[in-house]
C-alpha positions as CSV (number, residue, x, y, z in Angstrom):
1,X,3.9,-30.3,-22.5
2,X,7.6,-30.6,-21.1
3,X,7.4,-30.6,-17.0
4,X,9.7,-28.5,-15.3
5,X,12.7,-29.9,-13.5
6,X,14.0,-27.5,-10.3
7,X,17.9,-28.8,-9.0
8,X,17.6,-30.0,-5.0
9,X,18.5,-26.9,-3.4
10,X,21.9,-27.0,-2.2
11,X,23.0,-28.0,1.2
12,X,26.1,-25.5,1.8
13,X,23.9,-22.7,1.3
14,X,22.3,-21.6,5.0
15,X,18.8,-20.9,5.0
16,X,16.5,-19.4,8.0
17,X,12.5,-20.6,8.5
18,X,10.1,-17.2,7.2
19,X,8.9,-16.1,10.8
20,X,4.8,-15.7,10.1
21,X,3.9,-12.7,13.1
22,X,0.3,-12.7,13.4
23,X,-0.7,-9.1,13.9
24,X,-4.1,-9.5,15.5
25,X,-2.7,-11.1,18.7
26,X,-0.7,-8.4,19.7
27,X,0.5,-10.6,22.7
28,X,4.3,-10.1,24.7
29,X,5.3,-13.0,22.4
30,X,4.6,-11.9,19.0
31,X,6.2,-8.4,19.5
32,X,9.2,-10.1,20.2
33,X,9.3,-12.7,17.1
34,X,8.4,-9.3,15.2
35,X,11.3,-7.7,16.5
36,X,13.7,-10.0,16.1
37,X,13.0,-10.6,12.8
38,X,13.3,-6.3,12.2
39,X,16.7,-5.6,13.7
40,X,17.9,-9.7,13.1
41,X,16.4,-11.5,10.2
42,X,15.3,-8.1,8.0
43,X,12.4,-10.6,6.6
44,X,8.9,-11.7,8.2
45,X,5.9,-12.6,7.0
46,X,2.8,-9.9,8.8
47,X,-0.2,-12.1,9.0
48,X,-4.1,-10.9,9.8
49,X,-2.3,-7.0,9.5
50,X,-5.5,-5.6,7.9
51,X,-4.3,-4.2,5.2
52,X,-6.3,-6.6,2.1
53,X,-9.0,-4.8,2.6
54,X,-7.9,-1.6,1.7
55,X,-5.3,-2.6,-1.2
56,X,-8.4,-4.5,-2.3
57,X,-10.7,-1.2,-2.5
58,X,-7.4,0.3,-3.9
59,X,-7.4,-2.3,-6.7
60,X,-11.3,-2.2,-7.1
61,X,-10.9,2.3,-7.6
62,X,-8.4,1.3,-10.1
63,X,-10.5,-1.3,-12.2
64,X,-13.3,1.2,-12.2
65,X,-10.8,4.2,-13.3
66,X,-9.8,1.7,-16.3
67,X,-12.9,1.0,-17.0
68,X,-14.3,4.8,-16.7
69,X,-11.2,6.1,-19.0
70,X,-10.1,3.1,-21.6
71,X,-12.4,3.9,-24.0
72,X,-12.0,7.7,-24.5
73,X,-8.2,6.2,-24.2
74,X,-8.4,3.5,-27.0
75,X,-10.3,6.5,-29.0
76,X,-7.7,9.4,-28.9
77,X,-5.0,6.6,-29.7
78,X,-6.8,5.6,-33.2
């Protein structure tokens, strides 16, 4: 299997590190970092936001729903 080779990233393209905001800290430093990222950069990584648990429940519900209705859909499709 051939390996994938990626070219070097060009040096003349400006980049910025991804700011990581820790939502669980909720201190003034994190608030300032979030505000700066939102108003100047337009992107950031929000860590410890608590949405993982909510999203996992949503995906689990979707899996259960698909399992319940998939057999019916396959029979109708035939």
